[in-house]
C-alpha positions as CSV (number, residue, x, y, z in Angstrom):
1,M,114.8,77.7,149.5
2,A,117.5,80.1,148.5
3,L,116.5,83.4,147.1
4,L,117.1,82.4,143.5
5,G,117.5,78.7,144.1
6,S,115.8,76.1,141.9
7,V,112.5,74.7,143.1
8,D,110.1,72.2,141.6
9,I,108.5,74.2,138.9
10,A,106.4,72.6,136.1
11,P,108.3,72.6,132.8
12,S,105.6,74.7,131.1
13,V,105.8,77.3,133.9
14,R,109.6,77.3,133.8
15,Q,109.5,77.9,130.0
16,D,106.9,80.7,130.3
17,R,109.0,82.5,133.0
18,T,112.1,82.0,130.9
19,D,110.3,83.5,127.9
20,D,109.1,86.4,130.0
21,I,112.7,87.1,131.2
22,R,113.9,86.9,127.6
23,E,111.3,89.5,126.4
24,L,112.2,91.7,129.4
25,I,115.9,91.7,128.5
26,L,115.2,92.3,124.8
27,D,112.9,95.2,125.6
28,A,115.4,96.7,127.9
29,M,118.1,96.6,125.2
30,G,115.6,98.0,122.7
31,E,116.4,99.3,119.2
32,F,119.9,100.5,120.3
33,G,120.8,96.9,121.2
34,K,119.4,95.6,117.9
35,K,121.3,98.1,115.9
36,N,124.6,98.1,117.8
37,Y,124.9,94.8,119.5
38,P,123.2,92.2,117.2
39,N,125.4,89.3,118.6
40,I,124.2,89.9,122.1
41,I,120.6,90.2,120.9
42,R,121.0,86.8,119.1
43,H,122.5,85.3,122.3
44,V,119.6,86.4,124.4
45,R,117.0,85.5,121.7
46,Y,118.3,81.9,121.3
47,A,119.4,81.1,124.8
48,Q,117.9,77.6,125.5
49,D,117.0,78.1,129.1
50,A,117.1,80.4,132.2
51,Q,120.8,79.5,132.8
52,G,121.7,80.7,129.3
53,L,119.9,84.0,130.0
54,W,121.6,84.2,133.4
55,Y,125.1,83.9,131.8
56,A,124.1,86.6,129.2
57,R,123.6,89.2,132.0
58,G,127.2,90.6,131.7
59,D,126.6,91.3,128.0
60,V,123.2,92.8,128.7
61,M,124.9,95.1,131.2
62,T,127.3,96.2,128.5
63,V,124.4,97.3,126.3
64,L,122.4,98.9,129.1
65,A,125.4,100.8,130.3
66,A,126.0,102.1,126.7
67,V,122.4,103.3,126.6
68,H,121.7,104.5,130.1
69,G,125.0,104.8,131.9
70,E,126.3,102.4,134.5
71,T,124.1,103.4,137.5
72,I,120.8,103.1,135.7
73,A,122.0,99.9,133.9
74,R,122.8,98.3,137.3
75,E,119.3,99.2,138.5
76,K,117.7,97.7,135.4
77,L,119.8,94.6,135.6
78,A,118.9,94.2,139.3
79,G,115.2,94.2,138.3
80,I,115.9,91.5,135.7
81,T,117.9,89.4,138.1
82,K,115.0,89.2,140.5
83,K,112.9,87.5,137.8
84,F,115.2,84.5,137.9
85,E,114.0,83.6,141.4
86,G,113.4,79.9,141.6
87,L,114.7,79.1,138.1
88,L,118.3,78.5,138.8
89,P,120.4,75.9,140.6
90,R,121.6,77.1,144.0
91,G,125.2,77.6,142.8
92,L,124.1,80.3,140.3
93,S,122.3,82.5,142.7
94,S,123.6,86.1,143.1
95,R,125.7,87.0,146.0
96,P,125.8,90.5,147.4
97,S,128.5,92.6,145.7
98,P,131.0,94.5,147.7
99,L,130.7,97.3,145.2
100,T,127.1,98.1,146.2
101,H,128.1,99.3,149.7
């Protein structure tokens, strides 16, 4: 199994984990995100599945960097990214970034 690769997860468990990730992201963006980035908040709130949330990470990074600065935003996003473990197809898993060395 790849680190973030999809495995056999019951649909109810998959949905619960997706909802947990959604709440984690919304909490991380907080009131600042609600006030200043309503389109990104809507995108996260109404993403249909884990893949939709995965693709929203770039926008989430924008909000987090505006609030906390890029270094802390990267740390927060890394914590969120770990929550996707087992929910995504293998092709969507994160690869190490050359920027983190």
